[in-house]
BAKOL-359052 format. One line per 2 residues: their letters; for each residue x, y, z of N, C-alpha, C, CB. Coordinates in steps of 0.02 Angstrom, whole numbers, always signed. Glycine has a CB too. Example, Ala and Ser with C-alpha at 12.3 -4.5 7.8 and 13.67 -1.06 7.14 Angstrom:
AS) +660 -284 +390 +615 -225 +390 +660 -165 +390 +565 -224 +452 ~ +642 -112 +354 +684 -53 +357 +645 +2 +394 +704 -30 +286
END
This chain:
MP) -1224 -1140 +488 -1226 -1067 +500 -1261 -1033 +441 -1153 -1037 +511 ~ -1314 -996 +452 -1352 -967 +397 -1318 -908 +364 -1420 -946 +421
TI) -1267 -879 +397 -1233 -821 +368 -1158 -832 +370 -1252 -757 +406 ~ -1122 -798 +327 -1049 -797 +328 -1026 -725 +324 -1020 -839 +270
LG) -965 -714 +344 -936 -647 +344 -909 -631 +275 -880 -641 +397 ~ -925 -573 +250 -898 -549 +186 -841 -501 +196 -953 -516 +145
QN) -829 -460 +145 -775 -411 +147 -780 -367 +210 -777 -366 +84 ~ -724 -357 +242 -723 -315 +302 -656 -283 +310 -741 -356 +365
QY) -654 -227 +344 -593 -191 +360 -606 -146 +420 -567 -149 +300 ~ -554 -124 +451 -562 -80 +509 -501 -34 +513 -571 -120 +575
GK) -506 +19 +551 -449 +64 +558 -470 +128 +592 -418 +79 +491 ~ -427 +178 +588 -440 +244 +618 -444 +295 +562 -384 +263 +669
AE) -501 +329 +559 -514 +376 +506 -498 +448 +527 -586 +371 +482 ~ -475 +487 +480 -466 +559 +486 -421 +578 +545 -533 +593 +494
NR) -360 +552 +544 -309 +573 +591 -276 +637 +564 -256 +516 +602 ~ -288 +692 +597 -261 +757 +574 -192 +766 +603 -308 +816 +596
VV) -142 +771 +558 -73 +779 +579 -42 +838 +541 -33 +714 +568 ~ -11 +883 +578 +25 +940 +549 +98 +933 +568 -5 +1008 +574
KI) +141 +930 +519 +213 +923 +530 +248 +988 +511 +242 +863 +490 ~ +283 +1018 +559 +322 +1078 +547 +395 +1059 +541 +313 +1131 +604
TR) +426 +1076 +485 +497 +1065 +476 +532 +1133 +481 +513 +1031 +407 ~ +577 +1139 +529 +610 +1202 +543 +680 +1202 +511 +616 +1215 +618
DG) +689 +1246 +463 +753 +1256 +429 +778 +1325 +448 +747 +1247 +352 ~ +805 +1329 +509 +823 +1395 +535 +761 +1436 +545 +872 +1431 +488
AT) +762 +1497 +519 +703 +1541 +525 +649 +1524 +475 +725 +1613 +517 ~ +664 +1481 +427 +615 +1462 +376 +581 +1397 +396 +648 +1456 +307
HH) +516 +1398 +398 +477 +1339 +417 +439 +1313 +357 +429 +1355 +475 ~ +426 +1247 +357 +387 +1215 +305 +331 +1174 +338 +432 +1169 +259
IK) +272 +1173 +306 +214 +1140 +335 +190 +1084 +289 +157 +1191 +347 ~ +175 +1027 +319 +136 +974 +287 +75 +962 +331 +179 +908 +277
DL) +16 +970 +303 -47 +966 +340 -89 +911 +308 -85 +1035 +340 ~ -96 +854 +344 -129 +796 +315 -188 +772 +357 -80 +739 +308
NV) -235 +740 +323 -290 +705 +355 -284 +632 +333 -361 +736 +335 ~ -263 +588 +379 -243 +519 +362 -295 +469 +388 -173 +504 +390
SV) -319 +426 +344 -365 +373 +363 -333 +305 +349 -433 +379 +325 ~ -332 +263 +401 -301 +197 +396 -355 +144 +396 -251 +185 +455
SL) -351 +96 +349 -397 +41 +345 -358 -23 +336 -449 +51 +288 ~ -371 -73 +380 -334 -136 +380 -381 -194 +370 -294 -144 +447
SG) -357 -246 +335 -397 -306 +326 -351 -367 +326 -438 -303 +260 ~ -380 -425 +336 -341 -487 +339 -377 -541 +376 -273 -474 +372
DM) -343 -575 +421 -371 -631 +459 -410 -604 +518 -314 -680 +483 ~ -470 -581 +504 -511 -548 +555 -578 -582 +565 -522 -475 +536
DE) -584 -644 +542 -648 -679 +549 -669 -687 +622 -645 -747 +515 ~ -622 -707 +664 -639 -727 +732 -665 -669 +774 -580 -758 +766
VH) -638 -609 +762 -662 -552 +801 -735 -538 +785 -619 -490 +786 ~ -757 -554 +724 -827 -545 +707 -871 -602 +733 -835 -539 +631
YS) -845 -664 +730 -885 -722 +749 -890 -730 +825 -856 -785 +719 ~ -833 -721 +860 -834 -735 +932 -816 -675 +975 -786 -790 +947
GS) -792 -622 +943 -771 -563 +982 -699 -567 +1006 -816 -555 +1041 ~ -661 -618 +986 -591 -623 +1006 -550 -569 +971 -563 -694 +989
NA) -512 -532 +1010 -471 -478 +984 -398 -498 +973 -474 -419 +1030 ~ -385 -564 +971 -316 -588 +969 -279 -564 +907 -316 -664 +972
HV) -314 -550 +852 -282 -528 +791 -292 -453 +777 -308 -568 +732 ~ -320 -418 +825 -340 -349 +814 -286 -300 +841 -408 -334 +846
LP) -257 -261 +796 -215 -205 +817 -262 -147 +831 -162 -186 +762 ~ -262 -119 +893 -311 -67 +909 -308 -8 +861 -300 -43 +980
TD) -366 +20 +847 -366 +79 +803 -329 +137 +836 -438 +100 +787 ~ -328 +139 +903 -290 +191 +937 -215 +184 +922 -302 +188 +1013
TT) -192 +122 +913 -122 +111 +896 -108 +137 +825 -105 +36 +901 ~ -155 +127 +779 -144 +153 +712 -140 +229 +713 -199 +129 +664
KN) -180 +260 +755 -177 +333 +762 -108 +354 +787 -232 +359 +809 ~ -85 +321 +839 -20 +338 +868 +36 +328 +817 -6 +297 +930
TV) +29 +276 +775 +80 +263 +724 +85 +320 +675 +64 +197 +688 ~ +28 +348 +656 +28 +405 +610 +71 +462 +638 -44 +429 +596
YA) +60 +478 +701 +96 +534 +730 +170 +518 +741 +64 +555 +796 ~ +183 +456 +762 +253 +436 +773 +292 +437 +707 +257 +367 +805
FA) +260 +412 +653 +294 +411 +588 +306 +481 +561 +253 +370 +539 ~ +261 +529 +578 +273 +598 +556 +338 +624 +585 +214 +643 +578
KE) +354 +602 +646 +417 +621 +678 +475 +580 +652 +412 +614 +753 ~ +466 +513 +650 +522 +468 +633 +541 +470 +559 +504 +397 +652
HG) +493 +475 +516 +506 +473 +444 +498 +541 +410 +461 +423 +411 ~ +466 +589 +444 +450 +651 +411 +395 +641 +359 +512 +681 +379
IE) +376 +695 +326 +324 +691 +274 +352 +725 +212 +256 +724 +297 ~ +385 +685 +171 +412 +711 +108 +356 +725 +58 +463 +661 +78
SA) +308 +680 +55 +249 +688 +13 +194 +645 +43 +263 +667 -62 ~ +132 +659 +24 +76 +618 +48 +85 +546 +26 +9 +646 +22
EQ) +107 +535 -35 +116 +467 -60 +170 +430 -21 +134 +468 -135 ~ +227 +462 -11 +282 +429 +24 +262 +412 +96 +345 +473 +23
FG) +228 +458 +129 +206 +446 +197 +157 +388 +200 +173 +510 +226 ~ +110 +385 +153 +63 +330 +151 +97 +263 +138 +11 +342 +99
IH) +148 +263 +96 +186 +202 +82 +221 +177 +145 +237 +214 +26 ~ +253 +222 +183 +285 +202 +247 +234 +169 +294 +317 +264 +281
LA) +175 +199 +300 +125 +173 +345 +99 +105 +321 +66 +222 +351 ~ +82 +99 +258 +54 +36 +232 +104 -21 +240 +34 +43 +158
RH) +167 -7 +223 +218 -59 +230 +224 -81 +303 +285 -34 +203 ~ +223 -34 +349 +231 -50 +420 +175 -96 +444 +232 +14 +462
FV) +112 -79 +428 +57 -118 +455 +56 -189 +427 -10 -83 +440 ~ +72 -197 +363 +70 -263 +333 +128 -306 +355 +69 -258 +257
TS) +188 -277 +362 +247 -316 +378 +257 -327 +453 +308 -283 +349 ~ +225 -287 +495 +236 -294 +567 +183 -336 +602 +239 -226 +599
QE) +125 -348 +569 +71 -385 +600 +48 -440 +554 +11 -338 +617 ~ +62 -504 +572 +49 -560 +528 -25 -566 +507 +70 -624 +562
PI) -73 -554 +552 -143 -560 +530 -165 -508 +480 -189 -556 +590 ~ -128 -452 +475 -148 -399 +429 -118 -413 +361 -124 -330 +456
RT) -161 -423 +312 -138 -442 +244 -138 -382 +197 -183 -497 +217 ~ -182 -335 +208 -186 -277 +163 -197 -214 +204 -244 -286 +111
AR) -161 -161 +186 -171 -95 +217 -189 -46 +162 -108 -72 +255 ~ -240 -5 +176 -259 +48 +131 -254 +114 +169 -332 +38 +103
IR) -215 +160 +143 -205 +225 +174 -233 +278 +128 -129 +238 +189 ~ -281 +317 +153 -309 +373 +115 -287 +438 +148 -386 +369 +111
IE) -263 +485 +108 -236 +548 +135 -265 +606 +96 -159 +548 +132 ~ -289 +656 +132 -302 +721 +104 -247 +768 +127 -373 +748 +126
EY) -222 +810 +82 -171 +858 +100 -197 +929 +89 -105 +847 +59 ~ -190 +971 +140 -212 +1040 +137 -150 +1084 +130 -254 +1060 +200
SW) -150 +1125 +79 -91 +1165 +62 -92 +1233 +96 -85 +1173 -13 ~ -33 +1255 +113 -22 +1321 +142 +30 +1358 +99 +1 +1317 +216
ER) +23 +1424 +95 +74 +1463 +61 +99 +1517 +109 +47 +1494 -4 ~ +162 +1534 +99 +195 +1581 +144 +167 +1652 +136 +270 +1580 +132
IE) +158 +1687 +190 +140 +1758 +188 +204 +1797 +179 +101 +1781 +253 ~ +211 +1827 +121 +272 +1864 +107 +274 +1930 +145 +279 +1877 +31
NA) +334 +1951 +161 +345 +2015 +196 +307 +2018 +262 +324 +2073 +152 ~ +305 +1960 +297 +269 +1958 +360 +306 +1993 +416 +255 +1887 +380
GK) +372 +2006 +407 +408 +2047 +454 +446 +2009 +508 +362 +2093 +487 ~ +428 +1946 +521 +460 +1910 +576 +492 +1845 +553 +409 +1895 +631
GA) +506 +1840 +488 +536 +1779 +464 +487 +1737 +424 +563 +1738 +521 ~ +512 +1683 +395 +472 +1643 +348 +435 +1589 +385 +517 +1612 +294
HS) +390 +1609 +431 +351 +1560 +469 +278 +1581 +476 +382 +1549 +537 ~ +255 +1623 +431 +184 +1643 +431 +153 +1619 +366 +177 +1721 +439
FV) +92 +1589 +373 +62 +1555 +316 -12 +1572 +311 +71 +1480 +322 ~ -39 +1565 +250 -110 +1570 +239 -132 +1507 +202 -128 +1635 +198
RK) -189 +1481 +222 -214 +1419 +192 -234 +1431 +120 -274 +1391 +232 ~ -208 +1389 +74 -227 +1393 +5 -298 +1367 -4 -179 +1353 -39
GQ) -334 +1396 -52 -403 +1376 -60 -419 +1345 -128 -447 +1434 -50 ~ -368 +1328 -168 -382 +1304 -235 -411 +1234 -235 -319 +1305 -277
ET) -377 +1187 -204 -400 +1118 -207 -371 +1079 -148 -379 +1085 -273 ~ -399 +1020 -137 -372 +973 -88 -338 +917 -125 -429 +946 -41
RL) -276 +904 -106 -238 +849 -137 -255 +783 -102 -161 +863 -133 ~ -257 +729 -140 -278 +665 -114 -231 +609 -136 -349 +649 -137
TQ) -227 +557 -95 -194 +496 -118 -222 +437 -80 -118 +501 -108 ~ -222 +379 -113 -240 +316 -81 -186 +265 -97 -310 +291 -105
IT) -156 +235 -45 -105 +185 -53 -132 +119 -28 -40 +205 -16 ~ -127 +67 -68 -148 +0 -48 -89 -48 -57 -210 -24 -90
YD) -76 -88 -4 -19 -134 -5 -41 -201 +23 +42 -105 +35 ~ -24 -255 -12 -43 -321 +11 +17 -365 +28 -84 -356 -42
GS) +74 -334 +39 +134 -370 +56 +178 -386 -3 +116 -433 +91 ~ +152 -382 -63 +192 -397 -123 +187 -344 -176 +171 -463 -151
SW) +131 -310 -182 +123 -260 -235 +87 -199 -208 +86 -289 -295 ~ +98 -143 -242 +70 -79 -223 +19 -56 -274 +126 -26 -215
EV) -30 -18 -250 -73 +21 -294 -76 +91 -265 -144 -11 -301 ~ -55 +140 -304 -56 +210 -283 -102 +249 -330 +16 +241 -282
VS) -154 +277 -301 -201 +320 -338 -201 +388 -304 -273 +289 -340 ~ -180 +438 -341 -179 +506 -313 -230 +549 -351 -108 +537 -318
GL) -239 +610 -327 -287 +653 -360 -299 +718 -324 -352 +617 -367 ~ -354 +749 -340 -374 +812 -310 -450 +819 -312 -339 +872 -345
KD) -475 +864 -271 -547 +880 -273 -555 +954 -258 -587 +836 -222 ~ -614 +980 -273 -633 +1049 -258 -591 +1100 -297 -625 +1062 -184
LT) -568 +1081 -357 -531 +1128 -399 -582 +1159 -448 -472 +1092 -438 ~ -603 +1220 -434 -655 +1253 -473 -622 +1294 -529 -698 +1299 -428
VM) -644 +1281 -591 -615 +1314 -649 -672 +1341 -693 -569 +1265 -689 ~ -656 +1392 -733 -706 +1423 -776 -674 +1450 -839 -743 +1479 -739
NS) -707 +1438 -896 -693 +1474 -958 -753 +1520 -971 -680 +1425 -1018 ~ -740 +1584 -978 -795 +1631 -988 -818 +1635 -1061 -774 +1700 -964
TD) -783 +1601 -1105 -804 +1595 -1176 -770 +1532 -1204 -784 +1659 -1217 ~ -770 +1525 -1270 -741 +1467 -1304 -776 +1402 -1283 -666 +1463 -1290
SE) -840 +1406 -1272 -880 +1347 -1257 -948 +1353 -1290 -887 +1337 -1179 ~ -970 +1297 -1320 -1036 +1294 -1352 -1071 +1231 -1330 -1029 +1297 -1430
FW) -1137 +1229 -1342 -1176 +1168 -1331 -1237 +1170 -1375 -1196 +1159 -1255 ~ -1235 +1129 -1428 -1290 +1130 -1476 -1289 +1063 -1514 -1284 +1191 -1526
GY) -1341 +1051 -1554 -1345 +990 -1594 -1363 +928 -1554 -1280 +979 -1628 ~ -1391 +938 -1495 -1409 +881 -1452 -1479 +855 -1468 -1405 +902 -1378
VK) -1494 +796 -1440 -1560 +765 -1450 -1614 +809 -1419 -1561 +693 -1421 ~ -1669 +817 -1454 -1725 +856 -1428 -1788 +814 -1431 -1734 +922 -1468
DK) -1827 +817 -1376 -1892 +785 -1377 -1943 +834 -1349 -1892 +720 -1336 ~ -2003 +811 -1334 -2057 +858 -1314 -2044 +890 -1246 -2123 +822 -1312
YT) -1996 +863 -1209 -1980 +893 -1143 -1920 +939 -1145 -1969 +837 -1093 ~ -1889 +947 -1203 -1829 +988 -1208 -1847 +1062 -1212 -1787 +967 -1269
TL) -1820 +1101 -1166 -1831 +1174 -1167 -1765 +1212 -1171 -1869 +1196 -1105 ~ -1709 +1178 -1163 -1645 +1212 -1161 -1627 +1240 -1230 -1590 +1164 -1137
PE) -1614 +1305 -1234 -1594 +1334 -1299 -1522 +1316 -1315 -1602 +1411 -1299 ~ -1507 +1310 -1380 -1438 +1297 -1399 -1394 +1358 -1383 -1434 +1280 -1475
AY) -1332 +1343 -1366 -1286 +1396 -1345 -1223 +1394 -1389 -1267 +1390 -1270 ~ -1206 +1452 -1417 -1147 +1457 -1461 -1092 +1499 -1429 -1167 +1486 -1529
DR) -1105 +1524 -1371 -1053 +1559 -1332 -1076 +1558 -1260 -1041 +1633 -1358 ~ -1049 +1514 -1220 -1073 +1505 -1152 -1014 +1502 -1103 -1115 +1441 -1146
IL) -1029 +1510 -1039 -981 +1498 -986 -977 +1422 -975 -1002 +1535 -920 ~ -916 +1397 -968 -905 +1327 -949 -868 +1327 -883 -865 +1288 -1004
AT) -900 +1300 -831 -869 +1298 -765 -882 +1230 -733 -897 +1355 -720 ~ -833 +1207 -695 -840 +1143 -661 -796 +1142 -599 -823 +1084 -708
EV) -811 +1096 -555 -770 +1084 -495 -738 +1015 -503 -813 +1089 -428 ~ -674 +1015 -521 -641 +954 -542 -628 +908 -482 -575 +971 -577
SA) -650 +846 -489 -629 +792 -446 -595 +741 -491 -690 +760 -405 ~ -531 +728 -479 -493 +685 -524 -450 +637 -483 -448 +726 -571
RW) -443 +576 -508 -398 +526 -479 -356 +497 -535 -438 +470 -442 ~ -292 +486 -521 -248 +455 -571 -209 +398 -539 -201 +507 -603
RF) -203 +344 -578 -170 +283 -553 -100 +277 -582 -211 +221 -570 ~ -52 +268 -536 +18 +260 -556 +30 +188 -578 +65 +280 -498
NW) +76 +178 -625 +93 +110 -645 +150 +81 -604 +112 +110 -718 ~ +172 +116 -553 +221 +89 -506 +185 +40 -459 +256 +146 -465
TD) +209 -23 -457 +177 -74 -416 +227 -115 -376 +136 -120 -458 ~ +292 -108 -391 +342 -154 -365 +398 -116 -332 +369 -200 -421
DA) +419 -137 -272 +475 -105 -237 +539 -108 -277 +485 -138 -170 ~ +545 -157 -323 +606 -162 -363 +611 -107 -416 +608 -231 -397
EP) +555 -74 -429 +555 -20 -478 +566 +47 -443 +488 -19 -518 ~ +596 +96 -476 +604 +162 -446 +536 +195 -437 +649 +207 -489
MP) +527 +228 -379 +464 +263 -366 +460 +326 -409 +457 +281 -292 ~ +400 +347 -427 +392 +412 -458 +413 +468 -411 +319 +423 -481
AW) +429 +525 -439 +442 +585 -400 +374 +616 -383 +489 +637 -439 ~ +349 +598 -324 +279 +613 -308 +262 +687 -311 +263 +587 -239
EE) +303 +729 -281 +287 +801 -280 +289 +831 -350 +337 +838 -235 ~ +340 +814 -389 +345 +839 -457 +286 +813 -499 +411 +818 -489
SY) +269 +750 -490 +215 +720 -529 +150 +757 -517 +208 +646 -513 ~ +134 +771 -453 +71 +805 -438 +68 +873 -471 +62 +813 -362
AQ) +122 +911 -464 +124 +979 -493 +116 +976 -569 +189 +1014 -475 ~ +149 +928 -601 +145 +922 -674 +75 +900 -697 +197 +873 -699
VK) +45 +852 -661 -22 +829 -680 -72 +886 -674 -43 +770 -635 ~ -70 +922 -619 -116 +978 -611 -106 +1030 -666 -106 +1011 -541
GH) -43 +1044 -683 -29 +1092 -735 -57 +1070 -803 +45 +1103 -741 ~ -48 +1007 -821 -75 +983 -884 -151 +985 -884 -51 +911 -898
LL) -181 +967 -828 -254 +969 -821 -280 +1040 -833 -276 +944 -751 ~ -249 +1088 -801 -272 +1157 -807 -261 +1185 -877 -237 +1202 -756
RA) -204 +1169 -907 -190 +1194 -974 -238 +1164 -1025 -118 +1180 -994 ~ -253 +1100 -1017 -300 +1068 -1063 -369 +1099 -1056 -304 +993 -1049
FA) -390 +1114 -995 -455 +1146 -986 -456 +1215 -1020 -472 +1154 -911 ~ -402 +1253 -1010 -400 +1321 -1037 -394 +1323 -1113 -342 +1359 -1007
ET) -359 +1274 -1142 -343 +1276 -1213 -393 +1240 -1257 -275 +1247 -1224 ~ -440 +1203 -1228 -488 +1166 -1268 -548 +1210 -1285 -512 +1103 -1230
YS) -560 +1219 -1351 -622 +1251 -1372 -676 +1197 -1366 -618 +1280 -1445 ~ -720 +1206 -1317 -763 +1151 -1295 -831 +1153 -1328 -771 +1152 -1220
LS) -849 +1096 -1358 -917 +1086 -1383 -959 +1045 -1335 -915 +1053 -1451 ~ -927 +1019 -1283 -962 +982 -1230 -913 +973 -1173 -990 +913 -1256
LQ) -939 +966 -1112 -895 +954 -1055 -863 +885 -1062 -935 +959 -989 ~ -896 +838 -1095 -866 +772 -1108 -802 +779 -1149 -916 +726 -1143
QT) -804 +822 -1200 -745 +833 -1241 -688 +861 -1200 -762 +880 -1300 ~ -704 +908 -1156 -653 +938 -1113 -624 +886 -1066 -681 +996 -1073
LY) -667 +843 -1038 -643 +789 -994 -592 +746 -1030 -702 +746 -970 ~ -608 +726 -1091 -562 +682 -1128 -496 +717 -1144 -595 +658 -1193
QM) -499 +780 -1160 -437 +818 -1175 -394 +824 -1112 -454 +887 -1202 ~ -425 +835 -1055 -387 +840 -992 -351 +775 -977 -433 +860 -934
GS) -389 +719 -982 -359 +655 -968 -305 +636 -1018 -412 +601 -967 ~ -318 +649 -1082 -269 +633 -1133 -204 +671 -1123 -296 +647 -1202
RI) -210 +735 -1106 -150 +776 -1095 -107 +747 -1039 -169 +849 -1079 ~ -139 +723 -987 -102 +694 -931 -68 +629 -952 -149 +681 -870
IE) -105 +584 -983 -78 +519 -1003 -20 +528 -1053 -132 +475 -1034 ~ -28 +573 -1100 +22 +583 -1152 +87 +613 -1125 -5 +626 -1207
NR) +82 +650 -1070 +141 +685 -1045 +171 +656 -982 +123 +756 -1032 ~ +137 +609 -950 +162 +580 -887 +166 +505 -894 +118 +601 -827
DE) +225 +479 -906 +234 +408 -918 +218 +365 -857 +305 +394 -939 ~ +219 +394 -797 +207 +355 -736 +133 +343 -723 +237 +390 -677
ID) +89 +370 -765 +17 +366 -752 -17 +329 -810 -14 +437 -745 ~ -60 +281 -792 -95 +240 -842 -170 +255 -847 -86 +167 -826
EV) -198 +290 -797 -271 +297 -795 -288 +361 -758 -304 +236 -762 ~ -337 +398 -785 -363 +457 -751 -439 +453 -751 -338 +523 -786
RF) -468 +463 -694 -542 +462 -688 -566 +530 -663 -566 +404 -640 ~ -617 +556 -696 -644 +622 -679 -717 +618 -658 -637 +669 -738
SL) -735 +662 -612 -805 +677 -597 -812 +753 -602 -827 +649 -526 ~ -852 +776 -651 -855 +848 -666 -928 +872 -663 -825 +862 -735
PN) -948 +902 -608 -1014 +934 -607 -1013 +996 -650 -1035 +951 -535 ~ -1064 +1004 -691 -1069 +1063 -734 -1098 +1120 -693 -1112 +1049 -797
KH) -1056 +1170 -679 -1078 +1228 -640 -1114 +1276 -687 -1017 +1264 -605 ~ -1180 +1266 -694 -1218 +1302 -744 -1221 +1377 -730 -1289 +1273 -748
HF) -1212 +1415 -783 -1221 +1488 -781 -1271 +1507 -835 -1153 +1526 -791 ~ -1329 +1533 -815 -1382 +1549 -861 -1388 +1625 -870 -1450 +1520 -837
LV) -1396 +1646 -933 -1406 +1717 -946 -1470 +1742 -912 -1409 +1731 -1022 ~ -1465 +1799 -880 -1523 +1830 -847 -1563 +1870 -899 -1501 +1876 -787
DL) -1628 +1862 -898 -1672 +1900 -943 -1679 +1971 -916 -1741 +1865 -951 ~ -1648 +2018 -950 -1650 +2088 -929 -1699 +2130 -970 -1580 +2119 -933
EP) -1734 +2098 -1018 -1780 +2136 -1060 -1836 +2170 -1022 -1809 +2090 -1112 ~ -1862 +2140 -967 -1914 +2176 -929 -1891 +2244 -903 -1937 +2134 -871
FG) -1825 +2254 -901 -1799 +2318 -876 -1774 +2362 -933 -1743 +2306 -826 ~ -1790 +2341 -995 -1768 +2379 -1052 -1694 +2374 -1065 -1787 +2451 -1044
LK) -1662 +2319 -1043 -1590 +2312 -1050 -1574 +2251 -1093 -1557 +2305 -980 ~ -1521 +2255 -1131 -1498 +2200 -1172 -1442 +2163 -1135 -1474 +2224 -1241
ND) -1447 +2098 -1132 -1396 +2058 -1098 -1353 +2025 -1152 -1428 +2005 -1050 ~ -1297 +2056 -1168 -1253 +2031 -1220 -1199 +1987 -1189 -1221 +2090 -1260
NE) -1221 +1928 -1163 -1175 +1881 -1131 -1133 +1914 -1077 -1128 +1849 -1184 ~ -1167 +1953 -1034 -1131 +1989 -982 -1154 +1971 -911 -1139 +2063 -993
VY) -1219 +1961 -902 -1246 +1949 -835 -1277 +1879 -832 -1299 +2004 -816 ~ -1253 +1839 -783 -1274 +1770 -778 -1300 +1755 -707 -1216 +1723 -795
FA) -1344 +1705 -705 -1365 +1676 -641 -1326 +1612 -631 -1443 +1663 -639 ~ -1288 +1607 -575 -1249 +1547 -560 -1293 +1500 -520 -1184 +1565 -521
AD) -1312 +1444 -551 -1357 +1396 -519 -1315 +1342 -485 -1405 +1364 -570 ~ -1333 +1325 -423 -1294 +1273 -388 -1325 +1204 -394 -1288 +1292 -314
RP) -1391 +1199 -408 -1424 +1135 -416 -1492 +1144 -449 -1432 +1100 -348 ~ -1515 +1094 -485 -1480 +1032 -502 -1424 +1047 -551 -1529 +980 -533
YG) -1380 +999 -562 -1324 +1010 -606 -1311 +947 -647 -1261 +1031 -567 ~ -1285 +957 -707 -1262 +901 -746 -1199 +872 -714 -1248 +922 -819
LI) -1192 +807 -716 -1133 +774 -687 -1102 +730 -741 -1152 +731 -624 ~ -1043 +749 -762 -1007 +714 -816 -949 +675 -784 -981 +765 -870
EG) -947 +610 -797 -895 +567 -768 -865 +524 -823 -923 +524 -711 ~ -802 +508 -816 -770 +466 -866 -698 +451 -849 -774 +499 -933
TV) -671 +400 -882 -603 +377 -872 -565 +380 -937 -603 +305 -843 ~ -503 +403 -934 -458 +403 -991 -400 +357 -975 -433 +476 -1008
LR) -386 +310 -1020 -336 +258 -1008 -279 +261 -1059 -369 +189 -1010 ~ -220 +239 -1038 -167 +225 -1085 -189 +165 -1127 -99 +212 -1049
DG) -180 +169 -1192 -202 +117 -1237 -173 +50 -1217 -183 +134 -1310 ~ -216 +0 -1212 -194 -67 -1194 -195 -81 -1120 -127 -78 -1220
RE) -211 -32 -1078 -213 -42 -1006 -284 -50 -982 -180 +17 -970 ~ -292 -79 -924 -357 -95 -896 -377 -43 -844 -358 -165 -865
AK) -441 -24 -844 -466 +23 -794 -471 -12 -727 -535 +50 -815 ~ -445 +21 -675 -445 -7 -608 -472 +40 -554 -377 -29 -590
IP) -476 +105 -568 -500 +151 -518 -576 +144 -510 -482 +225 -536 ~ -601 +126 -451 -673 +118 -443 -710 +185 -451 -689 +88 -374
AD) -770 +181 -477 -808 +242 -491 -820 +284 -429 -875 +225 -522 ~ -831 +251 -372 -848 +289 -311 -788 +323 -280 -880 +244 -261
LT) -727 +308 -303 -668 +340 -273 -666 +414 -288 -605 +307 -298 ~ -695 +435 -344 -693 +506 -361 -742 +546 -319 -709 +516 -434
NL) -783 +514 -279 -830 +549 -236 -805 +557 -165 -896 +513 -235 ~ -744 +533 -150 -718 +537 -82 -693 +606 -67 -662 +486 -72
END
């Protein structure tokens, strides 16, 4: 045979599930986008078309909705763990399950007049998690994307390499803005160990990330990236690795001199492209990097 089968997986992507929990007149919403990917003893379906080891992707979709009812959705991580464990332990040919979840947040509309069941979609960021289970150990990588932040001062950029193609002027007071995409890996891997408090952990990580961004007097976006990751690692014992992808949302001063006006760091042009892209990983000392680079682009 001139060819052999390499890495493969299959599943149902982007299952949108909204779970309403009714506590009397007060309702709570969990809004998820769940993607299931399964791998294992699947050679024959590729070689001969035999589906004897194939759990239909429609079944994985139905499982997502059934589990939302049977187990509820305490957190994106906990829900993904329930699903991954089910697929690996209930189907012998399935050796590994990977569950990716996006969570969309809603906040209550206060004083809506008819009880606590009116909501508006939050627009700050999308929460993410990926759970991988092989029947013996877990890997949980959570994160966020589309979190846009800005410092209107306390940022500089100067002292960089210059060659004959360099036209960028040095900046000693500039806007620093980025759209944070971050993933963090938990050191919980074993059912025998207590699970992290997923909801608390997410809120704390986001808080440390934002405070580090706000409190760092930045001489480069790379420096800010490292401070954000360090703050998380130093304050959250359950996390060993943080990976960032930070596009630099450039803001350029507009030349107002043709109109007889002085622009004293007040009026900027917000450029959407091209943009600098700063990426990096911050690790707990002595630990190994495991988050793949392309995961921050999901």
